[in-house]
N, C-alpha and C positions, 0 to 999 in steps of 0.2 A: 129298665124293663126286664122282668124275670124271664120272659120267653125269648129273649134275643141271645144268639150264640155268643159264648165267650171265646170260642176258637177263632183265632185270627190267621193262623198259618196251617196249611195242610201239607202232609208229606206224601209224595207219590212213590210208593215202595215197589211198584210193578217193574221198575227199571233195574232193580238191584242185581239180578242175575246176569244182566248183559254188560255190566260195567267193565268186565275183563276185556271185552272186545269193543269198547265204546268208540275208539277212533275209527275202526273199520266200519262199524254201524253208522257212525256219524257221516263218513264219506259216502257210503251207499245211500243213506237217507237223503243227504243233501242233493246228490245226483238225481235221485228219484223225484224229489220235490221240484227240482228245476225242470225236469221233463214234464211233470204235471202242469206247472206254470206255463211252460213253452207251448204245449199242445192246446191247452184250453184257451190261453190268450190269443194264440194264432187263429183258432177257429172263430172266436168271438170277433176278432178284428176283421177277418175275411167276410163274415156275415154283415157286419156293420158297414163296411166300405163298399160292398157290391150291392147295388140297388136291385139287381135281379134276384137276390136272396132275401129280399124284404117280403117274404111270404110267411104265413102262420107257422108252418112246420119248422122253418129255419130260425124264426124269432124265438120259438119255444126251445129249440136246440141251443140258441144263444143263452137263454135264461138257464138252461140245464148246466152249461159250462160255467156261467158266472156263479151258480150255486156250488159247483165243485171247488172253485177258487175260494169261495167264502168258507166252506166247511174245512178244507185242508189247511187254510191259514189259521184256523182255530187250534190245530194240532201240531203241525210240523215245526214252526218256528220255536214253540215252547219245548218240544221234544228234543230238537237240536241243541238248544241251550242247556237242557238237563244233561245231555250226554257229555257236555264240556264242563259241567259244574260238579263240585264235590258233594253237594247236597241238593236233592230234588224236591224243592219246596215251591208252593204257590200260595199267594195270599187268599184269604177267604173270598174277597170280592172278585179276584181274578179267577178263582175256581168256579164260582157261580156263573161268571161271564163265559168261561170256556164250556161249561156244561150246557149253557144256553145255545152257544154257537154250534156245538157238535150235533145236538139232537134237533134243533130247529132246521139245520141243514139237511139232516137225514130225512125228516118229515117233509121238508120242502121238495126234496128229490122225488119222493113218492107222489106228491101233489102234482109236480110237473109231468111225471110219467103218466098220471091219470089224464091230465089235460092233453098230452100228446096222443094218448089212445083215443080220446074223444075226437081230436082233429083227424086222425086216420080213419075213424069210423065215418065221419062226415064226408071225407074226400073219396072214399071207396064205396060206401053204402048209399050215400045220398049226394052224388056228384053234382046234380042239377041245382041243388039248394046250397051247395058248399059256400059260395061267396056271400050269400045273404045271411046264412047262419054263422059263418066265421068271419064276420065283419071286423074292421079295425077296432071298433068299440067293444065288441064281444071278446076279441083277443086280449085287449087291454084289461078287461074285467077278469078274464081267466088267469092271466099272468099275475095280477094283483092278488087274486084268490090264492094262488099257489104259494105266494110268498107271505101274505098277511096271516093266513090261517095258522101255520106253524109258529109264526112270531107271536101271535096272540096267545096261543095255547101254552107255549113254553115260557112266556112272560108270567103267566099265572103260576106255572110249575115252580119257577125260580122264586117268585114272590112268596109262595107258601113255604118253600124250603128255607128262605132267609129268616122266617119267623121262628124256626125251630131252635131249641137249646140243644147243643151237641155235647156228647160225652166222649168224643174221640176225634183224632185228627189224622189218622193213618188211612190212606186210600190204597188198596191193593190193585192199582191200575196205573196205566201210563198217562192217563189224563183224567180230568174230573167228569164224573157222571152223576146226574141229579139223584138217581135212585140210590146210589152208593152213599151219597151224602145224607140222604133221608134215613138210611139204615144206621147212621151214627147218632140219631136222636136219642136223648136220654129216656124219653117216654114214648112207647108205641101208640098211646092214646093221642099224642099230639100229631101223629102222622096220618090220621084218618082222612083229613082233607086231601093230603098228597095222594093217598091211594085212590080216592074217588076220582080226582083229576087224571091220574094215570090210567085208570080203566076207561074213562071217557075218551082220552087220547087214543088208546088202543082201539076202541070202538070206531072212532072217526076214520082211522087209517085202515082198519079192516074193511070198512065200507068202501074206501078208495080201491082196495084190492078187488072186492066183488064187482065194482063198477068196471074195472079194467077187464076182468074175466067176461063180463057181459058184453063189452064192446068187441072183444076178440071172438066170442061165439058168433056174433053177427058178421064180423069181418070174414071169418072162416067160411061161413055159409054162403056169403056173397061171392067170395073168390073161387069157390068150387065151380060155380056156374060160368065163369068167364076167364078166358086165357089172359086178356089184358089186365084184368083185376089181379090175377095171380102174379103177373110180372110186377105190378105196382106194389103188391103185398110183399114180395120177396125183396124189393129194393128199399122200401120205406118202413115196413113193419118189422122185418127180421132184426135190424139193429135195435129197434125199440124193445123187442122181446128179449134179446140178449142182455141189454142193459137192465131190464126189469127183473129177469130171473137172477142175474148176478147180484143185484142189489138186495132182493128179497132174501135170497139164501144167506148172504152175509149178515143182514140184520137179524134174521131168525136165529142164526148161530149165536150172535152176540147177546140178544135178548134172552134166549133160553139158557145160555150159560150164566148170564148175570143173575137170573132168578133161581135156577135149579142146578147150576154147575158145581162140580166137585173141586175143592182146593187141592186135591191130590195130584191133579194134572201138573206137568212141568210148567214153570212160570213162562217160559218162552212160548209154549203152545197157548197158554192163557192170553198172552199178549197178542199173538197172531189173531186169535178169535176176536179179540176186542177191537182191533184196528183193521180188520179185513175190509170193512166198508169204506175205509180211508185209503186202502192200498190199491184195490183192483178197479172199482168203477171210475175214480177220477182220471186214471190214465187210459183205461180201456175204452171208455165212451167216446172221447174225441177221435181216437184212432179208428174205431168202428164206423162212426158217422162220416169221418173224413174220407175213408176209402170206399164206403158203400153208396153214399148219396152222390149221384152223377154230377149235379151242379157244383157241389163243393169240391169233388175230386177234379173236375175239369178246371175249376178256378185255381186249385193248388198247382196243377200241372202247368197252367198258364204262367203263374207267378215264378215257378221253378225255371220254366223255359226263358222268360224274360230276364231272370236273374243271371242265367248262363251267358246271355248276350252282353 
């Protein structure tokens, strides 16, 4: 087939400037990845084992942490191997798979954040109807929505990309990105379908953002009227807001730089911008929720207390 890529290996050249310090970076990255695994797995385990935490808010938090594990596993193991390797290469199929994992995870995170905002809206603004509106069936549907939507969207993205004939194999990144692969296409006319799907994806997740803003407008208006609601807002919504703002800022930096950024910036700064959403949220989120949510904090303190005995 004439429209199938003849490129079978990609070179990840974003790592080149860090090779002089690769053993130091390897050690720090391995430690950091182990911390991400430890805190997210610990939180997931606590929620699964404690029946008192089998509530919508905590189940959504569990889904949030599982997604963090999914997304970071798409980057850190390969990056650690690249630091120890003399050549930073990835197969064509492996590159498409990594691109799928990275950005389906990012979009899944925004979907989960939108569902968490909806859950808080029902709990605070419509408490009398909360259990009927957030039933086990509805919760299951929302969790499936938050995972299946990005999976379906990025399956289409990757399928369209796999049909392109490429005229280059060098990626100026630490990892594979679908849009960067598309830019290697021999003909811009062939990328029209990719652009359409990309804009549809942006529209869908901008809508997610507007939905979250809408829920917080109602939450803020409700909490102003009641002291009890303000306490509930500070305890359960503030961690969500911090997670949301951190994630959106990281993704906007990455997307804006990928589309409009200058190559004159130092490679190390380019690398930090591109992996910011893999550095800060995966470690920060379980720490914030673990310390801020009373039930989880009490459960952690109980486990620590029992462990000392």
